[in-house]
C-alpha positions in Angstrom: 0.0 0.0 0.0 3.0 2.3 0.5 3.8 2.1 -3.2 0.2 3.2 -4.1 0.4 6.1 -1.7 3.7 7.2 -3.2 2.5 6.9 -6.8 -0.7 8.8 -6.0 1.3 11.5 -4.2 3.6 11.9 -7.1 0.8 12.0 -9.7 -1.2 14.5 -7.8 1.8 16.7 -7.1 2.8 16.8 -10.8 -0.8 17.5 -12.0 -1.3 20.3 -9.4 2.1 21.9 -10.2 1.3 21.7 -13.9 -2.0 23.4 -13.6 -0.6 26.1 -11.2 2.1 27.1 -13.7 0.2 26.7 -16.9 -3.0 28.5 -15.8 -1.6 32.1 -15.8 -0.2 31.5 -19.3 -3.4 30.0 -20.6 -5.6 32.9 -19.3 -3.4 35.6 -20.8 -2.3 33.9 -24.0 -3.4 35.0 -27.4 -2.2 31.8 -29.1 -4.8 29.3 -30.1 -4.8 25.7 -30.9 -3.6 22.4 -29.5 0.0 23.1 -30.3 0.0 26.2 -28.1 -1.5 24.3 -25.1 1.0 21.5 -25.5 3.9 23.9 -25.8 2.8 25.6 -22.5 2.7 22.2 -20.8 6.2 21.2 -22.1 7.6 24.6 -21.1 6.4 24.2 -17.5 7.8 20.7 -17.3 11.2 22.1 -18.1 10.9 24.8 -15.4 12.9 24.5 -12.1 10.0 26.1 -10.2 7.7 23.4 -11.5 9.9 20.7 -10.0 10.4 22.5 -6.7 6.7 22.9 -6.2 6.1 19.3 -7.4 8.6 17.9 -4.8 7.1 20.1 -2.0 3.6 18.9 -2.9 4.8 15.3 -3.0 6.3 15.6 0.4 3.1 17.2 1.8 0.9 14.4 0.4 3.2 11.6 1.4 3.6 13.0 4.9 -0.2 13.4 5.2 -0.6 9.7 4.1 1.3 8.6 7.1 -0.6 10.8 9.7 -3.7 10.2 11.7 -6.9 8.9 10.1 -8.6 12.2 9.7 -5.5 13.9 8.5 -5.0 11.1 6.0 -8.5 11.4 4.6 -8.6 15.2 4.4 -5.1 15.9 3.1 -4.2 12.7 1.2 -7.1 10.5 -0.1 -9.5 13.3 -1.1 -7.0 15.6 -2.9 -4.9 12.9 -4.5 -7.9 10.9 -5.9 -9.7 13.9 -7.1 -6.7 15.5 -8.8 -5.5 12.2 -10.3 -9.0 11.5 -11.7 -9.3 15.0 -13.2 -5.8 14.8 -14.5 -6.3 11.5 -16.3 -9.6 12.7 -17.7 -7.8 15.7 -19.1 -5.0 13.6 -20.6 -7.6 11.3 -22.1 -9.4 14.3 -23.6 -6.2 15.6 -25.1 -5.4 12.2 -26.5 -8.9 12.0 -28.1 -8.5 15.4 -29.6 -5.1 14.6 -31.1 -6.5 11.3 -32.5 -9.5 13.0 -34.0 -7.5 15.9 -35.5 -5.1 13.5 -37.3 -7.9 11.8 -39.1 -9.1 15.0 -40.7 
C-alpha cells in the first residue's frame, strides 16, 4: 500500500504543479490551438519552479498519508484521488482530440 500512496502522491503533485504554472499562461495567452497548449505544458515541465513545487507537494501528500486517520483522509485521499482522476480525464481528452485531429 505504501507504493500506491507514493504513486498517488507523485501524480497529484505533478498534476497540481502543472496546472498552477500553466494556468496564468493560458488565461493571458493570445495563441490558439492544441500546439500552443501542449507547448505551454512542455515549457512548464522544463521549469525548475515546477519541479520544486512538485517535490514540495509530493512531500506534503506523502507526509499526510502517514498521519492520523482524519489527516490522511482530508489531506491525502481526497486531494490525490480527485486530482488524479481529473488529470487522467484531461489527458484522455487531449489524446482523443489529437487522434481526431489527425484523421481530418
